[in-house]
C-alpha positions in Angstrom: 2.5 84.9 -46.6 1.2 87.1 -43.8 0.4 85.5 -40.5 -3.0 83.9 -40.3 -5.7 84.8 -37.9 -4.9 81.5 -36.1 -1.1 81.0 -35.8 1.1 78.8 -33.7 4.7 79.8 -33.2 7.1 76.8 -33.0 10.4 77.8 -31.4 13.3 75.7 -32.7 15.8 74.7 -30.0 17.7 72.3 -32.4 15.5 69.3 -32.4 15.4 66.8 -35.2 11.6 66.8 -34.8 10.9 70.6 -35.1 9.6 70.3 -38.6 7.4 67.4 -37.5 5.9 69.5 -34.7 5.0 72.2 -37.2 3.4 69.6 -39.5 1.4 68.1 -36.7 -0.1 71.5 -36.0 -1.0 72.1 -39.6 -2.7 68.7 -39.7 -5.2 70.2 -37.3 -5.8 73.0 -39.8 -3.9 75.5 -37.8 -1.1 77.5 -39.5 2.3 77.1 -37.8 5.5 79.0 -38.3 9.0 78.1 -37.1 11.5 80.6 -35.7 14.8 80.2 -33.8 14.5 80.2 -30.0 16.4 83.5 -30.0 13.3 85.4 -31.3 12.6 88.6 -29.4 9.4 89.2 -27.6 8.8 92.3 -29.8 8.9 90.1 -32.9 6.6 87.6 -31.2 4.1 90.4 -30.6 4.2 91.3 -34.3 3.5 87.7 -35.3 0.7 87.7 -32.8 0.5 83.9 -32.3 -2.3 82.3 -30.3 0.0 79.7 -28.9 3.7 78.9 -28.7 5.4 75.4 -28.7 8.9 74.9 -27.5 10.7 72.1 -29.5 13.0 69.5 -28.0 16.8 69.8 -28.2 19.9 67.7 -27.9 21.2 70.3 -25.3 20.9 70.3 -21.5 19.5 73.4 -19.7 22.3 73.4 -17.2 25.2 73.4 -19.8 27.2 76.5 -20.8 25.4 78.5 -23.5 22.3 76.3 -23.3 19.7 77.4 -25.9 17.2 79.4 -23.8 14.4 81.8 -24.9 13.9 85.3 -23.5 12.3 84.7 -20.1 9.9 87.6 -20.8 8.2 85.2 -23.2 6.3 83.8 -20.2 4.9 87.2 -19.4 3.2 87.7 -22.8 0.1 85.8 -21.7 0.3 83.5 -24.7 -0.4 79.7 -24.0 2.9 77.7 -24.1 3.5 74.0 -24.6 7.1 72.7 -24.0 8.1 69.4 -25.5 10.9 67.3 -23.9 13.7 69.9 -23.6 11.0 72.5 -24.0 9.4 71.3 -20.7 12.8 71.3 -19.0 13.8 74.8 -20.1 10.3 76.1 -19.0 10.9 74.5 -15.5 14.5 75.9 -15.4 13.6 79.5 -16.3 10.6 79.6 -14.0 12.4 78.5 -10.8 12.2 74.7 -11.0 15.1 72.3 -11.1 16.3 69.9 -13.8 18.8 67.2 -13.1 20.7 64.5 -14.9 19.4 61.0 -13.9 20.9 57.6 -13.8 17.9 55.9 -15.4 17.4 57.5 -18.7 14.2 57.0 -20.8 14.6 56.3 -24.5 11.9 54.6 -26.5 8.4 53.4 -25.5 7.1 54.3 -22.0 3.7 54.0 -20.3 2.3 57.4 -19.4 0.0 57.6 -16.4 -2.3 60.6 -16.5 -3.4 62.1 -13.2 -5.3 65.1 -14.6 -7.6 64.3 -17.5 -8.9 67.7 -18.2 -7.5 70.2 -20.8 -4.3 68.8 -22.2 -5.4 65.1 -21.7 -9.1 65.6 -22.1 -10.7 62.6 -23.7 -7.6 60.5 -23.4 -7.1 57.3 -21.4 -5.5 57.3 -17.9 -2.7 55.1 -19.4 -1.2 55.6 -22.9 1.9 54.7 -24.8 4.3 57.5 -25.4 7.8 58.0 -26.9 10.6 59.2 -24.6 14.0 60.5 -25.5 15.7 62.1 -22.5 18.4 61.7 -19.8 17.4 64.7 -17.7 14.3 65.1 -15.6 12.4 67.9 -13.7 13.2 67.2 -10.1 11.4 70.2 -8.6 8.4 72.0 -10.1 8.3 75.8 -10.4 6.0 77.6 -8.1 2.3 77.4 -9.1 2.9 74.3 -11.3 1.4 70.9 -10.8 2.2 67.4 -12.1 -0.4 66.0 -14.5 1.3 62.8 -15.7 4.2 60.5 -14.9 5.9 57.3 -16.0 7.6 54.6 -13.9 11.0 56.4 -14.1 9.9 60.1 -14.7 8.0 61.6 -11.8 7.1 64.6 -13.9 6.2 63.5 -17.4 3.8 66.4 -17.8 3.0 69.6 -15.9 0.9 72.7 -16.1 0.2 76.1 -14.7 -3.5 76.2 -15.4 -4.1 79.9 -14.8 -1.1 81.0 -17.0 -1.8 78.3 -19.6 1.8 77.0 -19.5 2.1 73.3 -20.1 4.9 70.8 -20.7 5.3 67.2 -21.7 8.5 65.2 -21.3 7.5 62.8 -24.1 7.2 63.5 -27.9 3.6 63.8 -29.0 4.6 64.7 -32.5 6.1 61.3 -33.4 4.1 58.3 -34.7 5.5 56.3 -31.8 3.1 58.2 -29.5 -0.2 56.9 -31.0 -2.4 59.5 -29.3 0.1 62.3 -29.6 -1.9 64.2 -32.2 -4.9 64.3 -29.8 -2.6 65.9 -27.1 -1.5 68.5 -29.7 -5.1 69.1 -30.7 -6.2 69.6 -27.1 -3.5 72.2 -26.7 -4.6 74.0 -29.9 -8.4 73.8 -29.3 -9.0 73.6 -25.6 -6.1 75.6 -24.3 -5.4 78.1 -27.1 -9.1 78.2 -28.1 -8.4 77.7 -31.9 -11.0 76.6 -34.4 -8.8 75.1 -37.1 -9.7 77.3 -40.1 -6.5 77.0 -42.1 -7.4 74.9 -45.1 -6.3 74.8 -48.8 -9.4 76.9 -49.7 -8.5 79.5 -47.1 -4.8 79.5 -48.2 -5.9 80.1 -51.8 -8.2 82.9 -50.9 -5.6 84.6 -48.7 -2.8 84.0 -51.3 -4.8 85.5 -54.2 -5.6 88.5 -52.1 -2.0 89.0 -51.1 -0.7 88.5 -54.6 -3.2 91.1 -56.0 -2.3 93.6 -53.3 1.4 93.2 -53.7 1.6 93.0 -57.5 -0.9 95.8 -58.2 -0.6 96.9 -61.8 2.8 95.3 -62.3 3.7 92.2 -64.2 5.1 88.8 -63.0 7.3 86.3 -64.8 7.6 82.7 -63.7 10.1 80.0 -64.7 7.6 77.2 -65.3 9.2 73.7 -65.1 6.0 71.6 -65.3 6.5 70.1 -61.9 4.0 70.3 -59.0 5.6 73.3 -57.3 5.9 75.6 -60.3 2.5 74.5 -61.7 0.7 75.3 -58.5 2.6 78.6 -58.2 1.6 79.4 -61.8 -2.1 78.6 -61.4 -2.3 80.4 -58.1 -0.8 83.6 -59.5 -2.8 83.3 -62.8 -6.0 83.1 -60.7 -4.9 86.3 -58.9 -3.6 88.5 -61.8 -4.5 86.7 -65.1 -2.7 88.0 -68.1 -0.2 90.0 -66.1 1.6 86.7 -65.6 4.0 85.3 -68.2 5.5 81.9 -67.9 8.9 81.0 -69.4 9.6 77.3 -70.0 13.3 76.6 -70.7 14.0 73.4 -72.5 17.5 72.7 -71.2 17.9 69.3 -72.7 17.8 67.8 -69.2 14.1 67.1 -69.0 12.0 64.0 -68.9 10.6 62.4 -72.0 8.1 64.6 -73.9 8.1 67.2 -71.2 8.0 70.2 -73.5 5.0 68.8 -75.4 3.1 68.1 -72.1 3.7 71.6 -70.7 2.6 73.2 -74.0 -0.6 71.2 -74.2 -1.6 71.7 -70.5 -0.8 75.3 -69.8 -0.9 77.0 -73.2 -3.7 75.1 -75.0 -5.9 73.9 -72.1 -5.4 76.6 -69.4 -4.8 79.5 -71.9 -1.8 80.8 -70.0 0.9 83.0 -71.6 3.7 80.5 -72.0 7.0 81.3 -73.8 8.9 78.1 -74.7 12.7 78.5 -75.1 14.9 75.8 -76.8 18.3 76.0 -75.1 19.5 72.4 -75.1 22.7 73.1 -77.0 23.7 76.0 -74.8 23.3 74.0 -71.5 25.0 70.9 -72.8 27.9 72.9 -74.1 28.4 74.6 -70.7 28.3 71.1 -69.0 30.8 69.5 -71.3 33.4 67.6 -69.2 31.9 68.7 -65.8 31.6 65.8 -63.4 31.3 67.4 -59.9 27.6 67.6 -58.9 27.9 71.0 -57.1 29.6 72.4 -60.2 26.9 71.0 -62.4 24.2 72.7 -60.3 26.0 76.0 -60.3 26.5 75.9 -64.1 22.9 75.0 -64.7 21.7 77.7 -62.3 23.9 80.4 -64.0 22.9 79.3 -67.5 19.3 79.2 -66.6 19.5 82.7 -65.2 21.2 83.9 -68.4 18.7 82.3 -70.7 15.8 83.3 -68.5 17.0 86.9 -68.3 17.5 87.0 -72.1 13.9 85.9 -72.7 12.5 88.1 -69.9 14.0 91.2 -71.5 11.9 90.6 -74.5 8.8 91.2 -72.3 9.7 94.7 -71.5 9.3 95.9 -67.9 8.4 93.2 -65.4 8.6 93.9 -61.7 8.3 90.4 -60.1 9.9 87.0 -60.5 7.7 84.1 -59.1 9.3 80.9 -57.8 7.9 77.7 -56.5 10.1 77.7 -53.4 8.9 75.4 -50.6 9.8 75.2 -46.9 12.1 72.2 -47.2 14.1 74.0 -49.9 14.8 76.8 -47.4 15.5 74.5 -44.5 17.9 72.3 -46.4 19.8 75.1 -48.1 20.3 77.6 -45.2 20.9 77.1 -41.5 17.8 78.2 -39.8 19.8 79.2 -36.8 22.1 81.4 -38.7 25.1 79.3 -37.6 27.6 77.2 -39.5 26.1 74.1 -41.0 27.1 71.8 -43.8 25.4 72.6 -47.1 23.9 69.3 -48.3 23.3 70.6 -51.8 22.4 73.8 -53.5 18.8 74.3 -54.4 18.0 75.8 -57.8 15.4 78.3 -56.4 17.0 79.3 -53.1 19.7 81.8 -52.4 18.8 85.0 -54.2 19.2 86.4 -57.7 21.8 88.5 -59.4 21.4 92.1 -58.6 21.3 93.0 -62.3 18.0 91.1 -62.7 16.3 93.7 -60.4 13.2 91.5 -59.8 11.3 91.4 -56.6 10.6 87.8 -55.5 7.1 86.4 -55.3 7.1 83.0 -53.5 3.5 82.1 -52.6 4.4 78.6 -51.5 7.4 79.3 -49.4 5.7 78.3 -46.2 4.3 75.0 -47.5 5.5 71.4 -47.4 5.1 69.3 -50.5 2.0 67.5 -49.4 0.3 70.8 -48.6 1.2 72.0 -52.1 -0.6 69.0 -53.5 -3.7 69.7 -51.4 -3.7 73.3 -52.7 -3.3 71.9 -56.2 -6.4 69.7 -55.8 -8.4 72.7 -54.5 -7.3 74.6 -57.6 -8.6 71.7 -59.7 -5.2 70.9 -61.3 -5.1 67.5 -63.2 -4.1 64.6 -61.0 -1.1 63.8 -63.3 0.3 67.2 -62.3 -0.7 67.2 -58.6 0.6 63.7 -57.9 3.7 64.0 -60.0 6.9 62.9 -58.4 9.4 65.6 -57.5 11.9 66.4 -60.2 15.2 68.2 -59.4 15.8 71.7 -60.7 19.0 70.6 -62.5 17.0 67.8 -64.1 18.8 64.7 -65.5 22.2 66.4 -64.9 22.1 65.2 -61.2 20.8 61.8 -62.2 23.6 61.2 -64.7 26.8 60.6 -62.7 29.8 61.8 -64.6 29.8 63.5 -68.1 26.6 65.0 -69.4 26.0 64.4 -73.1 23.0 64.3 -75.3 23.4 60.6 -75.9 23.5 59.9 -72.2 20.5 62.2 -71.6 18.5 60.4 -74.2 19.5 57.0 -72.8 18.3 58.0 -69.3 15.2 59.6 -70.6 14.0 56.3 -72.2 15.0 54.2 -69.2 13.4 56.6 -66.7 10.1 56.6 -68.7 10.0 52.7 -68.5 10.5 52.9 -64.7 7.5 55.4 -64.4 5.4 53.4 -66.8 5.8 50.1 -64.9 5.2 51.8 -61.5 2.0 53.4 -62.8 0.9 50.0 -64.3 1.4 48.4 -60.9 -0.7 51.1 -59.2 2.1 52.3 -57.0 2.8 55.7 -58.4 0.7 57.7 -56.0 1.8 55.8 -53.0 5.5 56.5 -53.7 7.2 59.8 -52.9 9.6 59.6 -55.7 10.9 57.0 -58.3 13.4 57.4 -61.1 16.4 56.1 -62.9 20.1 57.0 -62.4 22.7 56.5 -65.0 26.0 55.4 -63.4 29.5 56.3 -64.7 30.5 52.7 -65.2 30.0 50.0 -67.8 29.7 46.3 -67.3 30.1 43.2 -69.3 27.0 41.5 -70.6 25.8 38.9 -73.0 23.1 39.4 -75.6 22.5 36.5 -78.0 25.9 35.0 -78.5 27.7 38.4 -78.3 29.6 40.1 -75.6 28.4 43.6 -74.6 30.1 46.3 -72.6 27.4 48.9 -71.8 26.0 51.3 -69.2 24.5 50.5 -65.8 21.2 52.0 -64.6 20.2 52.3 -60.9 16.5 52.5 -60.0 15.6 54.7 -57.0 12.2 54.6 -55.3 11.5 56.0 -51.9 8.6 56.6 -49.4 8.5 60.0 -47.6 6.1 62.6 -46.3 8.0 65.8 -47.0 11.3 64.8 -48.5 13.2 65.7 -45.3 13.6 62.0 -44.5 12.9 59.0 -46.7 13.0 55.2 -46.7 13.6 53.0 -49.7 10.5 51.5 -51.1 10.1 47.7 -50.9 9.0 47.2 -54.5 7.8 43.7 -55.5 10.4 41.5 -57.0 8.3 40.8 -60.1 7.9 44.6 -60.7 11.7 45.1 -60.4 12.1 42.2 -62.8 9.7 43.8 -65.4 11.5 47.1 -65.2 14.9 45.5 -65.6 13.8 43.3 -68.5 12.2 46.2 -70.4 15.1 48.6 -69.9 17.7 46.1 -71.1 15.6 45.1 -74.1 14.2 48.4 -75.1 17.1 50.8 -74.3 20.1 49.9 -76.4 23.2 50.9 -74.4 22.1 49.6 -71.0 22.8 46.0 -70.1 22.6 46.0 -66.3 20.0 47.3 -63.8 20.5 47.8 -60.0 18.1 48.8 -57.2 19.1 51.4 -54.6 18.2 50.4 -51.0 19.6 53.3 -49.0 17.5 55.6 -46.8 17.7 59.3 -46.1 19.7 59.9 -43.9 22.4 58.8 -44.4 22.0 59.0 -48.2 20.0 61.7 -50.0 17.1 61.0 -52.2 18.9 62.2 -55.4 22.3 60.7 -56.1 23.9 64.1 -56.6 
């Protein structure tokens, strides 16, 4: 995706809220893009942002090797807003002073606004805000003035009005600052002069134009899974290039109930897209036989998918591009954005490149979007609601929801139980309000009693979470009677399961998927 006519550059200094800052900007219909704080001023000029936001950070400006941007960034003439650490590093680099204080501020604070124009235009003189800092600006840089304070922070916000450089010690991006979105909007509209023209409609128009320009007369192949991401990717590309797109649907035996039939009816019969359906269940299950380690499962599935996909793609003749439904969280969670050593949480099926022998060029029109933005684009494309509002499904499918050995019998068992979970959640009217819900087949058996007979059968865990983007999630407080219905139906309708549990862990520390 090329940079929009209205773009805000968010510089990441290591804050846990950096993604949230970018999201808050996009909620104002302004495109935002995240880069590490080390970005050069030449690269910033190429991006040509209309504003720059410095994120917070767990670091201190006075520590050795503190994360600091190129000081020349302040000479570019681009409006800047520093948040928390971003305010402190702005003060530090421009000649002010930042010191550690005895009275730290963590949690709610009352902000007292002394200058109500520009950044705080239309906001009350006193407002709740969320603080998280142990350092404070003790001396302002030359030309700056204080525009807000709290009872313990003399400089809770400052500005250099002529240079359009602003800073806030609080976090306007979090929900705990109720009027924070209005502060961000004031920066975007009043200080940066933006109109907010980045909408699903404009994204579609720009994406279609870019896809046509890039693909030209070449052909594109897409691995269609039937989920939200690949479906929106497919419709978007199909709108741009029509019959030059071929979709390959690989039935790996690890899919939800009736998935192949649903994809065939929607995309092939209704939308008239070129869909090639490949039956490869036996091949995948044979490769997974005896494999229990989740990372190994993902790698085997990824390699096998590429092998099957490549085999089918060769039948198409020359194809230049491979399309993928990669999203922003996929990239963030799989690769350290800073380029430093970080722990890999899990491998994503559509991140990390392709074997050189495939010789495809990648086409990833959704790479800059969060999941909720993809859904808004899907609605603008007039995709059916049962596709747009569908819960996320992992690339490796049921293989990472079956702990332990993967067999056809266990896949069939989970498929039936998972369908009951979905069916009851939909009947209760909760499907659209949940981020994700599914069943997990555990690698244990438990004793039960059915009639007068003893049973020794499988245990199913139900997982349901609320989230905005999948980066963090909280377990859903489902009604007890709903949980009871699901448990009763699963035990009675799915022979082989005699016990049902409910997962009440949040992310972090747990992940949404079990593997």
